[in-house]
N, C-alpha and C positions, 0 to 999 in steps of 0.2 A: 493344449493352450499355447499360444504364441509366447516365445521368450522375449524378454526385454533386450534391446540392443542399444549401445551407446551411439548417439548421433554426433555429439560434440562435447567438449569440455572447455571450461573457461576459468581463468583465475579471477578471484575477487580482489580488487585493489586493497592491499593491506590486510588481506584475510586468507580464507581457505580457497577452495575450488568448487565450482558448480559443474554438474554433469547433466546434459540433456539426454534423456532416455526415451525410446519409442517402442511400443508394442502394438502392432497394427495401426489403428488410427488414434491410439491413446498416447499421450506424452506425459512425461514426468520430469521435474527439475529436482535434482538431488544435491545435498551437501553432505558428503561422506555417505553414511548409511541412512540419513534422515531425508525423507521426502518433504520438500518445501512446498510444492504445489503439483497439482495433477489436472490435466485438461478436462477430466470428467467430474472433478470435485472442486467447484469454485464458489459454492453458495455463500460461504462465510466471507469471502473477499468481496462478493457482490453486496452483501449486507453492509459492509463498511460505507459504501456510497449511498445505499438506499436509506439507511437509518439517519445518516447525516442530512440527506436531502429532506427528510421529513421534519428535521429540526429547523432548518433555515427557510424552507419553502422555496418556491420558484422565483427567487429574486432576480430580476433582470439585471444584467451586468455583473452578476456574482463572479468572484474569482475563486477557483478551486485549485488547490495544490495536492497532487497525489505523489507520495513518496514510495517508489517501487513500481515498476511496470509489470514484472512477472509475466503471467499469461494474459494480462489485460482484463481480468474479470472486473476489477474495481473501475477501470476506465470505462468499459462498456456500460456498466451500471450507472456511472456518473452521467454519461451522455444521454441515457434514457430517463433519468430521474431529476436532474437539475434543469434549470431554465434553458431554453434553446438559445438564449442570448448570453449564456455564461462563457467564461474563458477557463479552460482546464489546462494546467501545466502539469506535466508528468516528468518527475526527476528519476532517472535510472542510473545507478552508479556503474553497472557492469556493461561495457560496450557490447559484449556478445549476446546479452539478453535482448538488446535492441536488434542486433543482427538476426537472432533467432526469430524475433517477432516478424521480421520482414522476409524471412526465409522459410525454414521448416515449419514454423508455427503460424505462418500467414493465414492458413485456414481457420485457426483458432481466433486470431485477432480480428479477422474480417476487415472492414473498412475503417475501423476506429482510428488508426494512426494517420489517415489522410483526411479526417474531418477538419474543417477550417477552425473549429472551436478549440482544437488541441494543439498545444505547444509541447514538443518533446525536448527535454533537456538532458543531455548526457553528462552526468556528474552527481555529486553528493547532494542530497536534499537539504542538508543543514544550512549551507550558505544561502540557498534559495529562501528558506524560512527567514533568515536574518535580514536579507537585503532586498527581497522582491515583494514584500507585502504591501498593503494589507490584503488578507484573504478572508473570505466568508466561511471557508471550510478547508481544513488541512487533514488529509486522509493518509495515515501512515501504515503501510504494510511492508515494513523494512525488517529484514532478517526474520527472526522467529518471535517478534514482539520484544518487550523489554528484556527478556532473557536472551541476549545476543548469542548467535550460533556461528555465523560464517565470518564475522568481522568485529573485533573488539571495539573499533571506533564507533560502531553504531550505538554503543551505550550512551554516547554523548547526546543523542536525541532524547533519551529517556531519563537522564539525571535532572537534578533541580535546575541547573543552568539551561539545559536544552528545553525543558518544559516552560521556563520563564520566557525564552525566546519565542516559542510557539504561541504562548499566551499574548505576548506583545504584538505578534504578527497578525492576530485575529481582529476583525472588526467586532464592535460590541454585538453580542448575541451570536457570534461565530462559533463554530464547532471544531474541536480537535477530536478526530475519530482514530482510534488505534486498534489494530488487529493484534491478537495474541493467541498463542497456542494453548495457554493455560492461565488461570487466575494468578494474581500477585497483589496481595493486600498492601504491601509496602509501596508498590508503585501507585496504587489507587490513592494512598495517603499523600504521595508526592504531587499527584495531580491536584488534589484539594489545596495543598499548601501553595501551589502556583496560582491560586485564585480562580479555580475553575469548578463549576458545579458538575459532579460526576455521576454518570449512570453506567452500570455494567449490564451488558446484554449477552446472554449465552446464545450461540448460534451453532447449528449443525453443519458438518461438512462430511458427507458420506456417513460413516459410523462414528466419527469423532465429534466432540463438542469443543468448540473454540469460543473465544471471548472477544467482544468489541467494547472498548471503553468509549463512551460519548462524553466529552468534557466541553462544557459550554462556557464561554466568556461572559462574565456578569456585566 
């Protein structure tokens, strides 16, 4: 079996470090010893967009915000499942993740980043939520879900203030979809306290079970 080799490493602003690893045509992004994503296992990230698109339908002119570019699984699913007249903003905090998408991971991302429906924003998603709404869907695949791993500042997206900002940034009937590596009943309670109707959907990624919260604005 081929051994993993390190392609690059990148600091997370205000946090830890990411490492891009490669084994043959397989890629992995690691934080310490934890694998955050793998080029062969993106089904749960795709479901983030697919499930949200089912909730809002193919609204022409819909505005979609994706927090976290990663390996582009959520973006490509959004392009396939939301309206062809939608606008998709992708906010990615780590500059190297964008560089990887245009370099060693270009074959994984395909033509998604050059699609005219896509606006790529280098920076934190939190200010985009607060200042660039309204949105019909906000899709967050930031860090490891509400249980922050690579950057403590990411917790502000998932606390009561952050969820209130997301709720305020949604159009009526809009959806906040959040990826997580594991269930968190206290977080589900915070979503409801923010005035959102909550559904929890378990999704598989390889042999692992992950979770997508679908929180709809009343």
